[in-house]
C-alpha positions in Angstrom: 0.0 0.0 0.0 1.4 3.4 -0.9 2.0 6.1 1.6 -0.8 8.3 0.4 -3.2 5.3 0.4 -2.1 4.3 3.9 -2.5 7.8 5.1 -6.0 8.1 3.6 -7.0 4.8 4.9 -6.2 5.9 8.4 -7.8 9.3 8.0 -4.6 11.4 8.5 -5.5 14.0 5.8 -5.7 17.5 7.3 -3.3 16.9 10.3 -0.3 19.2 10.3 3.0 18.1 11.7 6.2 19.9 12.8 9.5 19.2 14.6 10.9 21.6 17.2 14.2 21.7 18.9 14.6 22.2 22.6 14.5 26.0 22.2 11.2 26.0 20.4 12.8 26.6 17.0 11.1 24.9 14.0 13.4 22.4 12.4 10.8 20.4 10.4 7.7 21.4 8.6 5.1 19.2 6.7 3.1 20.1 3.7 -0.1 19.9 5.8 1.4 22.5 8.2 2.3 24.7 5.2 -1.3 24.4 4.0 -2.7 25.1 7.4 -0.9 28.5 7.9 -0.1 29.4 4.4 3.7 29.4 4.9 6.3 27.1 3.4 9.0 25.2 5.3 11.6 27.7 4.0 9.7 30.5 5.6 9.2 28.8 8.9 12.2 26.6 9.6 14.9 28.2 11.8 12.4 30.5 13.4 10.7 30.3 16.8 7.4 28.6 16.8 6.0 31.4 18.9 6.1 33.7 15.8 3.2 31.6 14.4 1.1 31.7 17.5 -1.6 34.2 18.5 -1.1 35.0 22.2 1.5 33.7 24.7 3.5 30.6 23.7 2.4 28.9 26.9 -0.9 28.1 25.2 1.1 25.7 23.0 4.0 24.6 25.1 3.0 25.1 28.7 6.3 27.0 29.2 8.5 29.6 27.7 9.5 28.6 24.2 13.1 28.1 25.2 12.2 25.9 28.1 10.1 23.0 26.6 10.5 20.1 28.9 7.3 17.9 29.0 4.8 16.8 26.3 1.6 18.8 26.4 -1.6 19.2 24.4 -4.5 21.6 24.2 -6.0 24.3 22.1 -4.3 27.3 20.6 -4.6 29.7 17.7 -2.1 30.1 14.8 -1.9 33.0 12.5 -2.4 32.5 8.8 -0.4 34.4 6.3 -3.6 36.3 5.5 -3.6 37.5 9.1 -6.7 35.6 10.3 -6.4 33.4 13.4 -7.1 29.6 13.0 -8.1 27.7 16.2 -6.3 24.3 16.3 -6.0 21.3 18.6 -2.4 20.2 19.2 -0.2 17.7 20.9 3.5 17.9 21.6 5.5 14.6 21.9 9.2 14.4 23.0 11.3 12.3 20.6 13.4 9.6 22.2 17.1 10.0 22.4 17.2 13.7 22.0 15.8 17.1 22.9 13.5 17.5 19.9 9.7 17.6 20.0 7.2 16.3 17.5 4.0 18.5 17.2 0.7 17.4 15.7 -1.9 20.0 15.0 -5.3 20.0 13.2 -8.1 22.5 12.8 -10.5 22.3 15.6 -13.3 21.0 13.4 -11.2 18.1 12.1 -10.0 17.2 15.5 -13.6 17.2 16.8 -14.7 14.9 14.0 -11.9 12.5 14.7 -12.7 12.4 18.4 -16.4 12.0 18.0 -15.9 9.3 15.3 -13.6 7.4 17.5 -16.0 7.7 20.4 -18.9 6.5 18.3 -17.0 3.5 17.0 -15.8 2.6 20.4 -19.3 2.8 21.8 -20.6 0.5 19.0 -17.8 -2.0 19.3 -18.2 -2.2 23.1 -21.9 -3.2 23.3 -23.5 -6.6 22.5 -26.9 -5.9 21.1 -25.7 -4.5 17.8 -23.1 -6.5 15.7 -20.7 -4.1 14.1 -18.3 -4.9 11.3 -15.8 -2.8 9.4 -15.1 -4.3 6.0 -12.5 -3.3 3.4 -13.0 -3.0 -0.3 -13.0 -6.8 -0.7 -15.7 -7.0 2.0 -13.3 -8.7 4.4 -13.7 -7.9 8.0 -11.0 -5.6 9.5 -12.7 -4.9 12.8 -15.7 -6.3 14.5 -17.4 -7.0 17.9 -19.0 -10.3 16.8 -16.2 -12.4 18.1 -15.6 -16.0 16.9 -18.8 -15.9 14.8 -17.3 -13.3 12.5 -13.5 -13.3 12.8 -11.2 -10.6 11.3 -10.4 -11.6 7.8 -13.8 -13.3 7.4 -16.8 -12.3 5.4 -20.3 -11.4 6.6 -21.8 -13.9 4.1 -20.1 -16.6 6.1 -22.4 -15.8 8.9 -25.5 -16.1 6.8 -27.5 -19.2 6.0 -26.2 -20.8 2.8 -29.2 -20.0 0.8 -28.9 -16.3 1.8 -25.1 -15.9 1.6 -24.9 -14.9 -2.1 -27.8 -12.4 -1.7 -26.0 -10.8 1.3 -22.7 -10.6 -0.6 -24.4 -9.0 -3.6 -26.3 -6.5 -1.3 -23.0 -5.3 0.3 -21.3 -5.1 -3.0 -24.2 -2.8 -4.2 -23.6 -0.6 -1.2 -19.9 -0.3 -1.9 -20.4 0.5 -5.6 -23.4 2.9 -5.4 -23.1 4.4 -1.9 -26.8 3.8 -1.3 -27.3 2.6 2.3 -28.8 -0.8 3.0 -31.6 -0.6 5.6 -34.1 -3.2 7.0 -32.5 -6.2 5.1 -33.9 -9.3 6.9 -31.9 -12.5 6.6 -31.3 -15.7 8.4 -28.0 -16.2 10.2 -26.5 -19.2 12.1 -27.4 -19.1 15.8 -24.3 -18.1 17.9 -25.2 -20.3 20.9 -26.5 -23.3 19.0 -24.5 -24.2 15.9 -26.6 -25.6 13.1 -29.7 -23.6 14.1 -30.8 -20.4 12.5 -31.9 -17.0 13.7 -33.2 -13.9 11.9 -31.4 -10.6 11.8 -31.8 -7.1 10.4 -28.8 -6.0 8.4 -27.9 -2.3 7.7 -24.8 -1.2 5.8 -23.2 2.1 4.8 -20.3 2.9 2.5 -17.1 4.1 4.1 -15.2 6.8 2.2 -11.7 8.4 2.6 -11.3 12.2 2.8 -11.2 12.3 -1.0 -14.6 10.7 -1.2 -13.4 7.4 -2.6 -15.0 4.1 -1.4 -12.8 2.7 1.4 -15.1 -0.2 2.6 -18.4 -1.0 4.2 -19.7 -0.7 7.8 -22.3 -3.3 8.7 -24.7 -3.3 11.6 -26.6 -6.5 12.6 -29.5 -6.6 15.0 -31.4 -9.6 16.2 -34.8 -9.8 14.4 -35.8 -13.3 15.6 -38.5 -12.1 18.0 -39.9 -9.6 15.6 -39.9 -12.2 12.9 -41.7 -14.6 15.1 -44.2 -12.0 16.1 -44.9 -11.1 12.5 -45.0 -14.8 11.5 -47.5 -15.6 14.3 -49.7 -12.7 13.4 -49.7 -13.7 9.7 -50.3 -17.3 10.6 -53.3 -16.4 12.7 -54.7 -14.3 9.8 -54.2 -17.1 7.3 -55.8 -19.6 9.6 -58.9 -17.3 10.1 -59.2 -16.8 6.4 -58.5 -20.3 5.0 -59.7 -22.7 7.7 -63.4 -23.2 7.7 -64.1 -21.9 4.2 -65.3 -25.4 3.2 -68.0 -27.5 4.8 -66.2 -30.7 3.8 -64.4 -32.5 6.7 -61.4 -33.6 4.6 -61.0 -30.2 3.0 -61.1 -28.4 6.3 -58.4 -30.8 7.7 -56.3 -30.2 4.6 -56.6 -26.4 4.9 -55.3 -26.7 8.5 -52.1 -28.5 7.6 -51.6 -26.3 4.6 -51.6 -23.3 6.9 -49.1 -24.8 9.3 -46.6 -26.1 6.8 -44.0 -24.8 6.1 -44.6 -21.7 8.3 -44.7 -23.4 11.6 -43.3 -26.9 10.9 -41.9 -29.2 8.2 -44.3 -32.1 8.4 -47.9 -32.2 9.6 -50.9 -34.4 9.6 -54.5 -34.4 10.9 -56.1 -37.6 12.2 -59.9 -37.7 12.7 -62.2 -40.1 14.3 -63.7 -42.4 11.7 -67.2 -41.4 12.8 -66.5 -37.8 11.9 -66.2 -38.6 8.2 -69.8 -39.8 8.2 -71.0 -36.9 10.3 -71.5 -38.9 13.5 -70.2 -38.1 17.0 -66.8 -39.8 17.8 -66.6 -42.3 20.6 -64.9 -41.4 23.9 -61.6 -43.3 24.2 -59.2 -43.2 27.2 -55.6 -44.4 26.9 -54.2 -46.5 24.1 -55.5 -49.4 22.1 -57.7 -49.2 19.0 -58.2 -45.5 18.6 -60.6 -45.6 15.7 -58.7 -42.7 14.0 -58.0 -42.3 10.3 -55.4 -40.0 8.7 -57.4 -37.2 7.1 -54.8 -34.8 5.7 -51.1 -34.4 5.4 -48.5 -31.8 4.3 -44.8 -31.7 4.0 -42.4 -28.8 3.2 -40.2 -30.9 0.9 -41.4 -33.1 -1.8 -44.2 -35.7 -1.8 -45.5 -37.4 1.3 -42.9 -40.0 2.5 -44.0 -43.6 1.6 -42.8 -44.8 5.0 -45.2 -42.7 7.0 -48.9 -43.6 7.5 -50.7 -42.6 4.3 -53.8 -40.4 4.0 -57.0 -42.4 4.4 -55.3 -45.2 6.3 -56.5 -46.2 9.8 -54.3 -45.5 12.8 -53.1 -48.9 14.0 -53.2 -50.2 17.6 -51.4 -47.6 19.7 -49.8 -48.0 23.2 -50.9 -46.0 26.2 -48.3 -43.2 25.8 -48.3 -39.8 27.6 -49.0 -38.1 24.3 -52.3 -39.9 23.9 -53.3 -39.2 27.4 -52.5 -35.5 27.1 -54.5 -35.2 23.8 -57.5 -37.1 25.2 -57.5 -34.7 28.2 -57.5 -31.7 25.8 -53.9 -30.6 26.4 -51.1 -29.8 24.0 -48.1 -32.2 24.1 -44.6 -31.1 23.1 -41.4 -33.2 22.9 -38.0 -31.7 21.8 -35.7 -34.6 22.7 -34.6 -36.4 19.6 -33.8 -39.6 21.5 -37.2 -39.7 23.1 -38.9 -38.8 19.9 -37.4 -41.8 18.2 -38.9 -44.2 20.8 -42.6 -44.9 20.5 -42.3 -48.3 22.1 -42.4 -50.1 18.7 -40.1 -49.8 15.7 -43.0 -50.2 13.4 -44.9 -47.3 15.0 -41.7 -45.2 14.9 -41.5 -45.9 11.1 -45.2 -44.8 10.6 -45.2 -41.8 12.9 -41.6 -40.3 13.0 -40.5 -38.5 9.9 -36.8 -38.9 8.8 -34.6 -36.3 10.5 -37.3 -35.3 12.9 -36.1 -33.9 16.3 -39.2 -32.3 17.9 -42.9 -32.4 17.6 -46.0 -30.7 19.1 -49.5 -32.3 19.0 -52.8 -30.6 19.8 -56.3 -32.0 20.1 -59.2 -31.0 17.9 -61.7 -30.5 20.7 -65.0 -28.8 20.1 -68.4 -28.8 21.8 -67.2 -31.5 24.3 -66.2 -33.9 21.5 -62.6 -35.1 20.8 -62.8 -35.1 17.0 -59.1 -35.9 16.4 -55.7 -34.3 16.6 -53.1 -32.4 14.6 -49.4 -33.3 14.8 -46.6 -31.0 13.7 -42.9 -32.0 13.3 -39.7 -30.1 12.7 -36.8 -31.7 11.0 -33.2 -30.9 10.0 -31.5 -27.8 11.5 -34.7 -26.0 12.5 -35.2 -24.8 16.1 -37.1 -27.1 18.4 -40.7 -26.1 19.3 -41.0 -23.9 22.4 -43.9 -23.1 24.7 -44.9 -20.0 22.8 -45.3 -22.0 19.6 -47.2 -24.7 21.3 -49.7 -22.1 22.6 -50.0 -20.7 19.1 -50.8 -24.2 17.7 -53.4 -24.7 20.5 -55.0 -21.4 19.6 -55.2 -22.3 15.9 -56.4 -25.8 16.4 -59.1 -24.7 18.9 -60.6 -22.6 16.1 -60.0 -25.2 13.5 -61.8 -27.8 15.7 -65.0 -25.7 15.5 -64.7 -25.7 11.7 -64.2 -29.4 11.6 -67.2 -29.9 13.8 -69.3 -27.6 11.7 -68.3 -29.6 8.6 -69.1 -32.8 10.5 -72.6 -31.6 11.4 -73.2 -30.3 7.9 -72.1 -33.8 6.6 -74.7 -35.4 8.8 -77.5 -33.1 7.8 -76.5 -33.2 4.1 -76.4 -37.0 4.2 -79.9 -37.1 5.7 -81.3 -34.6 3.2 -79.7 -36.5 0.3 -81.0 -39.8 1.6 -84.5 -38.3 1.9 -84.2 -36.8 -1.6 -83.1 -40.0 -3.2 -85.7 -42.0 -1.4 -88.4 -39.7 -2.8 -87.1 -40.0 -6.4 -88.2 -42.9 -8.7 -86.0 -45.6 -10.2 -83.2 -44.2 -12.3 -84.2 -46.1 -15.4 -87.5 -47.3 -16.9 -88.4 -49.3 -20.0 -91.8 -49.1 -21.6 -93.3 -49.5 -25.0 -93.4 -45.7 -25.4 -89.9 -44.9 -24.3 -86.7 -45.9 -22.5 -85.8 -43.4 -19.8 -82.8 -42.6 -17.5 -83.0 -40.1 -14.7 -80.0 -38.6 -12.9 -79.8 -36.5 -9.8 -76.7 -34.6 -8.5 -77.1 -33.0 -5.1 -75.6 -29.7 -4.3 -72.2 -29.6 -2.8 -69.5 -27.2 -1.6 -71.6 -26.0 1.4 -74.9 -25.6 -0.4 -77.9 -27.3 1.1 -79.9 -30.0 -0.7 -82.7 -28.5 -2.9 -86.0 -29.8 -4.2 -85.2 -30.9 -7.7 -87.0 -34.0 -8.9 -87.9 -36.1 -12.0 -90.6 -38.7 -12.6 -91.8 -41.1 -15.2 -95.5 -42.0 -14.9 -97.0 -44.8 -17.0 -100.4 -43.7 -18.4 -103.2 -45.7 -20.0 -103.0 -46.7 -23.7 -99.3 -47.2 -23.5 -98.7 -43.5 -23.0 -96.1 -42.1 -20.6 -95.7 -38.8 -18.8 -92.4 -37.1 -18.1 -92.0 -34.7 -15.2 -89.1 -32.5 -14.0 -89.5 -29.9 -11.3 -87.5 -27.6 -9.1 -88.8 -26.4 -5.7 -87.7 -23.0 -4.5 -85.3 -23.0 -1.6 -83.0 -25.6 -0.1 -82.9 -27.9 2.9 -85.3 -30.4 4.3 -88.2 -28.0 3.8 -87.7 -27.9 0.1 -87.3 -31.7 0.0 -90.5 -32.2 1.8 -92.3 -29.8 -0.6 -90.8 -31.8 -3.5 -92.3 -35.0 -2.1 -95.7 -33.5 -1.8 -95.7 -32.1 -5.3 -94.4 -35.3 -6.8 -97.3 -37.2 -5.1 -99.7 -34.6 -6.3 -98.5 -34.9 -9.9 -98.9 -38.7 -9.8 -102.4 -38.4 -8.5 -103.4 -35.8 -11.1 -101.7 -37.8 -13.9 -104.0 -40.8 -13.0 -106.9 -38.5 -13.7 -105.6 -38.2 -17.2 -105.6 -34.4 -17.2 -103.9 -32.6 -20.0 -100.6 -31.0 -19.2 -102.1 -27.5 -19.0 -104.9 -28.6 -16.7 -102.6 -30.6 -14.6 -100.3 -27.6 -14.0 -103.3 -25.5 -13.2 -104.3 -27.9 -10.4 -100.7 -28.1 -9.3 -100.5 -24.3 -9.2 -103.5 -24.2 -6.9 -101.8 -26.7 -4.6 -98.7 -24.6 -4.3 -100.8 -21.6 -3.5 -102.5 -23.5 -0.7 -99.1 -24.7 0.6 -97.8 -21.1 0.7 -100.9 -20.1 2.6 -100.3 -22.8 5.2 -96.7 -21.8 5.7 -95.4 -19.3 8.2 -95.7 -15.7 7.2 -91.9 -15.5 7.0 -91.8 -18.4 4.6 -94.7 -17.8 2.4 -92.7 -16.1 -0.3 -90.2 -19.0 -0.3 -92.9 -21.6 -1.3 -92.9 -22.1 -5.1 -91.6 -24.3 -7.8 -91.1 -24.7 -11.6 -92.2 -27.7 -13.5 -92.5 -29.2 -16.9 -95.0 -31.9 -17.7 -95.0 -33.9 -21.0 -97.1 -36.7 -22.3 -95.9 -39.0 -25.0 -98.3 -41.1 -27.1 -96.4 -43.9 -28.9 -99.3 -44.5 -31.2 -99.2 -41.1 -32.8 -95.5 -40.3 -32.0 -96.6 -37.0 -30.6 -95.6 -35.4 -27.3 -97.8 -32.8 -25.6 -96.2 -30.6 -23.0 -96.6 -27.5 -20.9 -94.2 -25.6 -18.6 -94.6 -23.6 -15.4 -91.5 -21.3 -15.4 -89.2 -24.2 -16.4 -86.4 -24.1 -19.0 -87.4 -25.6 -22.4 -86.4 -29.2 -23.2 -84.1 -30.4 -25.9 -84.7 -33.0 -28.6 -81.7 -34.9 -29.7 -82.3 -36.5 -33.1 -80.9 -39.9 -34.1 -78.1 -38.1 -36.0 -77.0 -36.3 -32.7 -78.2 -32.9 -33.8 -80.0 -31.0 -31.0 -82.9 -28.5 -31.2 -84.7 -26.6 -28.5 -88.5 -27.2 -28.1 -90.1 -23.8 -28.3 -92.8 -23.7 -25.6 -95.3 -21.1 -24.6 -93.8 -20.1 -21.2 -96.1 -20.3 -18.2 -95.6 -18.7 -14.8 -93.9 -20.6 -11.9 -96.1 -22.6 -9.7 -97.6 -20.5 -6.9 -98.0 -17.3 -8.8 -101.7 -18.0 -9.7 -104.0 -16.2 -12.1 -102.1 -17.0 -15.3 -103.0 -19.7 -17.8 -100.7 -22.6 -19.0 -100.6 -23.4 -22.6 -99.7 -26.7 -24.3 -97.3 -27.4 -27.2 -97.4 -30.6 -29.3 -94.4 -31.8 -31.2 -93.7 -34.9 -33.3 -90.9 -37.0 -32.2 -89.3 -39.5 -34.6 -88.4 -42.9 -33.2 -84.9 -43.0 -31.7 -84.8 -39.4 -30.8 -84.1 -38.4 -27.2 -86.1 -35.9 -25.2 -84.0 -34.1 -22.5 -85.7 -32.5 -19.5 -83.6 -30.8 -16.8 -83.5 -28.2 -14.0 -81.8 -24.8 -14.2 -79.0 -26.0 -11.9 -77.5 -27.8 -15.0 -77.6 -24.6 -17.0 -75.9 -22.5 -14.4 -73.1 -25.1 -14.0 -72.0 -24.3 -17.5 -72.4 -20.6 -17.4 -74.1 -18.0 -15.2 -75.8 -16.5 -18.2 -78.7 -18.8 -18.9 -78.6 -18.2 -22.7 -74.9 -19.1 -22.9 -75.5 -22.0 -20.5 -78.2 -23.4 -22.8 -75.9 -23.3 -25.7 -73.2 -25.1 -23.8 -75.7 -27.7 -22.6 -76.9 -28.3 -26.1 -73.3 -28.9 -27.2 -72.6 -31.3 -24.4 -75.8 -33.3 -25.2 -74.8 -33.5 -28.9 -71.3 -34.6 -28.0 -72.3 -37.1 -25.4 -75.0 -38.7 -27.5 -72.7 -39.2 -30.5 -70.1 -41.1 -28.4 -72.4 -43.1 -26.1 -75.5 -45.1 -27.1 -76.9 -45.6 -23.5 -79.0 -43.0 -21.9 -77.4 -43.5 -18.5 -74.0 -43.0 -20.2 -75.1 -39.8 -21.9 -76.4 -38.4 -18.7 -73.3 -39.2 -16.7 -71.1 -37.7 -19.4 -73.1 -34.4 -19.3 -73.1 -34.3 -15.5 -69.4 -35.1 -15.4 -68.7 -32.1 -17.6 -70.6 -30.0 -15.0 -69.1 -31.5 -11.9 -66.0 -29.4 -11.4 -66.2 -27.5 -9.2 -69.0 -29.2 -7.3 -72.5 -27.8 -8.1 -73.9 -25.1 -5.9 -77.5 -26.1 -6.9 -79.2 -29.4 -7.3 -79.3 -30.9 -10.8 -82.0 -33.2 -12.2 -81.7 -34.6 -15.7 -84.3 -36.9 -17.4 -83.5 -38.5 -20.8 -86.2 -40.4 -22.7 -85.5 -42.2 -26.0 -88.7 -42.3 -28.0 -90.1 -45.5 -29.4 -92.8 -46.2 -31.9 -95.2 -49.1 -31.9 -94.6 -51.8 -34.5 -96.7 -51.5 -37.7 -99.9 -53.4 -37.4 -100.2 -53.2 -33.6 -103.0 -50.7 -33.7 -106.3 -50.7 -35.7 -109.1 -48.1 -35.8 -112.7 -48.3 -36.9 -115.4 -45.6 -37.0 -119.1 -46.4 -36.6 -122.3 -44.3 -36.7 -124.6 -44.0 -33.6 -126.8 -47.0 -34.6 -127.5 -50.0 -32.2 -127.0 -52.3 -35.2 -123.2 -51.5 -35.3 -122.6 -53.2 -31.9 -122.6 -56.6 -33.6 -120.3 -55.2 -36.4 -117.9 -53.9 -33.8 -117.8 -57.3 -32.1 -117.2 -59.1 -35.4 -114.3 -56.8 -36.5 -112.7 -57.1 -33.1 -113.0 -60.9 -33.1 -111.3 -61.1 -36.5 -108.5 -58.7 -35.5 -107.8 -60.7 -32.4 -107.5 -63.9 -34.5 -105.0 -62.2 -36.8 -102.9 -61.2 -33.7 -103.1 -64.8 -32.3 -105.2 -63.6 -29.4 -108.2 -65.8 -29.9 -108.3 -66.6 -26.2 -109.0 -63.0 -25.4 -111.9 -62.7 -27.8 -114.7 -63.4 -25.3 -113.6 -60.7 -22.8 -112.7 -58.2 -25.5 -116.0 -58.6 -27.3 -117.9 -58.1 -24.1 -115.9 -55.0 -23.3 -116.4 -53.6 -26.8 -120.1 -54.4 -26.7 -120.6 -52.5 -23.4 -118.5 -49.5 -24.3 -120.0 -49.0 -27.8 -123.5 -49.5 -26.5 -122.9 -46.8 -23.8 -121.5 -44.4 -26.5 -124.6 -45.0 -28.8 -127.0 -44.6 -25.9 -125.6 -41.5 -24.2 -123.3 -39.7 -26.6 -124.3 -40.2 -30.2 -121.9 -40.6 -33.2 -119.6 -40.9 -34.8 -118.0 -43.5 -32.5 -114.4 -44.5 -32.8 -113.0 -47.9 -31.8 -109.3 -48.6 -31.5 -107.4 -51.7 -30.4 -103.8 -51.5 -29.3 -101.7 -54.6 -28.9 -98.4 -54.6 -27.2 -97.5 -55.8 -23.7 -101.3 -55.5 -23.0 -104.4 -55.3 -25.0 -106.1 -51.9 -24.9 -109.6 -51.2 -26.2 -110.6 -47.5 -26.7 -114.0 -46.1 -27.6 -114.2 -42.4 -28.5 -117.5 -40.4 -28.7 -118.4 -36.7 -29.0 -119.8 -36.4 -25.5 -118.0 -34.7 -22.5 -120.1 -36.6 -19.9 -117.9 -38.6 -17.6 -119.0 -42.3 -17.3 -119.8 -43.5 -13.8 -119.4 -46.9 -12.3 -122.4 -47.9 -10.1 -123.7 -51.1 -8.6 -127.1 -52.0 -10.2 -129.9 -53.2 -8.0 -131.5 -56.6 -8.6 -134.6 -55.1 -10.2 -132.6 -52.8 -12.6 -132.7 -53.7 -16.3 -129.3 -52.0 -17.0 -126.4 -50.3 -15.3 -124.1 -53.3 -15.1 -122.0 -52.6 -18.2 -119.1 -50.6 -16.6 -119.2 -52.9 -13.6 -118.6 -55.9 -15.9 -115.8 -54.0 -17.7 -114.2 -53.2 -14.4 -114.4 -56.8 -13.3 -113.1 -58.3 -16.6 -110.2 -55.9 -17.2 -107.1 -54.9 -15.3 -108.1 -51.3 -15.2 -110.3 -48.8 -17.1 -110.9 -45.1 -17.3 -111.7 -42.1 -19.5 -110.0 -39.0 -20.7 -111.1 -35.9 -22.5 -109.8 -34.7 -25.9 -110.3 -31.5 -27.9 -113.8 -32.7 -28.6 -115.5 -35.5 -26.8 -113.9 -38.2 -24.6 -112.3 -41.6 -24.8 -113.2 -44.5 -22.6 -110.5 -47.2 -22.4 -110.1 -50.6 -20.9 -106.8 -52.5 -20.5 -106.4 -56.3 -20.1 -103.4 -58.5 -20.0 -102.6 -60.5 -23.1 -103.5 -63.7 -21.3 -107.1 -62.6 -21.2 -108.5 -66.1 -21.4 -107.0 -67.0 -18.0 -108.3 -63.8 -16.5 -111.8 -64.3 -17.8 -112.0 -67.9 -16.7 -110.9 -66.8 -13.2 -113.4 -64.0 -13.0 -116.4 -66.0 -14.4 -115.7 -68.9 -12.1 
């Protein structure tokens, strides 16, 4: 190092020096002294020093100039060439082996700076709460108070955690090159009292400069930030726990949220074990001590990589467990902490140690999930590697978090129980998923609401009607919960009853609307506005291939043609059930054999898009795609619902698919007769011949009797023309149509009555009979099994 660099590095710029003989004569004069007083060495040397002083020479020497004897120091004033006085601080030192004296002098301001700087540095280096380091241009330590942790010649990065060392070195290099101070730089350092562990510190750094303003090094200041970091971590952890835990009403999801909050902030490995009964929504049993604990691992989390294969896996049942202190503590509602690596490794059984002790673990803390007097399970948190063991403060923090989490788990458990009960009730109220009839093959699917939503009142139904017809029903009750499910059950029963009366879709919805209005009137005042429903009712006639339908505030159905093209059925919209005072209108469409009629609730639309129009388009696309790749109705329905299952639906979904069938050619015949008693015999004759062609000669006796009675009644009470139709499929149906709207009545004739026994005989000889109204007139029908001969012989006997 050069003289000038050495002088600058030690801060000697601005200090004037001179050499005096024993008589006070100047014999040596430095450049700094010449600069201080404005006089060169030639002008000063050989002359008394007193000539340069302002005032008596004793201020400088403590004696007469010619009598300098002892070293002295103090303040004095020297006269500049310009005549002005300069106040300086000085010190006089006797040189060894002679009578000469060495004098150092500096302007008072410079001396003050040097003194204060030295005082500040000494104060910093002498205390323990702030680590001070003086670094050279290579960032090597030249002076420090951090002892063996940061020796002279070392580097501050050596004190940092390995992952932070490069960042710290780069940050100090930035301070050295730019001069911008580093403030509030938080990093991990190795703990001074426990090698291998880590603490947190705040690092501040400023650039050191020489008197010429050139970078000379860096001064660093390190303060302990571990407690502040822990306080901030704990506050953030509490916040995250309050936000994330309990957002779901699913037991497993709530448990997973808990361990996700804890790892890696508070520990390295964590799991939650819950009583097996909790998963089903039931209350857990009370267990004391070890043995079979009836626990199952519900959720796991690890800070590094996938869950270790050696540990107990998620979903697995906790094996037989010895009666250890940790189990007793948890069962009593206490938090248990162990920080002894040797004790941790001993659980009384090597196999249990393998299942419950992570590799490299040295301490753990376990807390119970205890809520409303129930021990729901526990959460266990481990630390591994070089992390600090758990302390009491962290155990209390875990207890605080788990106490709140336990309430969330119990809420999820109770919701699971109520949700399961509502789903069970809903599914018990729904019909079979699939039906098969001459008119159509059907498949109904129901998806309950999930993700915290309550069960709603969506339903579907397939109702067989006389003359091989079938009715399709899909409805959606307003509201959720058991109340909506109960209302759904009442409406479904009402629809079945009204369907048996063979009302048209518009008339049936009118009666159903009246029922909903009555239900609303019977409800509490606070719930009257919540009683309502939407419904679509459709009747398919396989003889004509026509489907007549009406809607009460329900979305329109889709028709999927055999070539997988999809079209929407345009219906005249009716008001939702419960509004009252508005009519319902019917729409009739022709459905070709093999086409599929799709009825659904609005929950399916909203699963695809919140905008109903966009949702309808998406649903049509899904139906077309699913029908083109799957021939089965149940497969089509599952495919459509699978497309709408992520995330879980917030509203119930009901989907009913019906593949239309047509009766085989020649299975129906129709005749028309005038209102003449003579045609009764003709009717009997044509029916007998037709039955013979069908191979149903054994049914001729009963069928002729039924036709005779029904045609006779039509001629007597209604007039003509009279239509007669036979339908042969799984059963034999006889229909007589007349222009009258008078409802036939079954009565028991007295012994003396000459008539009145016709409908009674019809009722006795057939499986069932009835009548329905058309646009003009009515149709009386009677249905008998194909083995009519056996039935007639049994009845007549």
